[in-house]
C-alpha positions, 0 to 999 in steps of 0.5 A: 673923370671916373672910370666906366663900370658895369652898374649893378643897380636896379631901377624902376621906370618911375625912378628913371623918369624922375632922374631924366626929367621924364625923358625930355630934351635928350642930351650928350657930352663928348670929351676928348682927352678929358676935355669937353669938346666945344659947344660950337662943334655941331654933332649930329647922329651920335651912336654908341654900341656895346656887345658881349659877342666878341666885338669892341664897344664902339661909337660914331658921330658926325660933325656937320660944321667941320669945314671952313668954306672960306679957308677951304680947310677942316676945323678941329682936325689937328687938335681935337679929333686926333687919332688915338686920343681918349674919348668919354661919352655921356648920354641922358637928358638936359643936365642929367648925363650918365657915362656910357663909353670910354675908349679911343678915336680910331677913325676920322673920315673926311666926308665930301658929299655932293649935296652937303657941306663937307663933314667929319665922321668920328669913330672909335672903339674901347680898350678891346681893340688894343687887345685884338692887335697882334697874334701871340704864342705863349704858354703858362705852367700850372695855372688856372684860366682865371689866373691867365686872364688876370695877367693878360688884363693887367698887361693891357692896363685893364682892371680885372673883374674875374671869377675864379676857375677851379682847375689848374692845368699843367700847361695852357698854350696861346698859339698865334692868336691875339689876347682878346680872342684867346680870352674868348676861347678860354671863356668858351671852354668854361662857359664864362661871360667875357666882355670889357666895359671901359677899362674893366675886363669881366670874366665871370660865371654865367647867369650871375648878377641876374638882377634886372637893370629895369623892367620895361612894359610893352606899350609904354616904354617899349616902342618895338619888340620881337621875341623869337622862340626857336629850336632849330639849333637846340640839342639834347646833350653834348659828348666831349672826347679827348685823349689822355697821353699818360694813360693812353686812353680815351677820356669822355664826358657828357652834359645833359643839364641846363641852368635855366634863366627865368621861371619858364620850365622847358629848355631847348634840351627838354623840348628836343628830348621829346622828339628823340636823342640829338647829341653833339659830339666834340673831339678835342685835345682835352686830356682829363674827364673833369675837363671834358665834363666842364667843356661839355657843360659849357657847350650845352649851356651856351647853345641853350641860350639860342633858344630865345632871342629878342630885338627891341627898341625903347626910349633912350635909357643910358643904364641899359647895356650889354652884360646886364639883365632886363625883364619884360612886362605886359607881353604875356605870362610866358614872355614876362621873363628876365632876359640877358642883354647881349647888345645895345645901340644908343642913338641920339639924332634929330628924332630924339634918343632911343635905345635898341637892344638884343636879348637872349634866353634859354627857357620857354 
């Protein structure tokens, strides 16, 4: 089976409807160690989560006919649903299925309820969970953050998709932290996006590859939607201070500009500036003005993405996943904008197949 990657294509709702038989007859396929599980295994309530917010992508599903009442024993527990085995999950309709998850079985729950036959709940996570194991202490000399990320990715068998960072540092240290959260720390310093899709690790500049995966209209494909425009956490600028050990002096830099997403004109910084000056002061071990500038811009731009947040639900579309962008339509001029997809949940159960999504934006 091909590796799961972040699809960069854009689709119309008409093309998706044509591909997926007008979204009739939801279907899925689960493979364990490369082999599709038997059709006799009754799977219900399948859920797949993906996010760019520092958590591993995950799945869960229930097997309702897993217990042999005559033999008083579980089926498929020793040979199929084995901890640590690789799992691939496809979602779609009828025979048109799209790969949405690759990872490992990390939990098998034998569920004995009072009213139903005993069942198995199978859960798993992607490659990220392996990167979250064990705290490490290590240092690199004369390396860029992007070089370090590539090295760590390859050590975990991940394919790095890494945008180059510009600054080469004399020393970079990883101090008693696991690899995943160390990369997240580096990403926060330079305001890079960091997430894993299947076996590919992405470490990329923000607001890039912004072509929407699809434009969804409220009242047709969107079943529920809530958009929150909120200035509670917005600021006007960020000032980062550090100490230059060689020159024995304070280094300081400020950030006052935000790169906008979409065509709206005002960011949180612009709105707050009309009410006064609200500066976030950050004191850190940064030792150069250029590094302080980069860090200040990262903090301000990351904070700006909290201005607009959204939650929604649409008909199940496998192509919608965290790390892509989505455009909304039919919700008014100000809200008919592109948004960053922060997290999604794909659910297939007795009610059908739906995709729930969490969005972010920085301009109103």
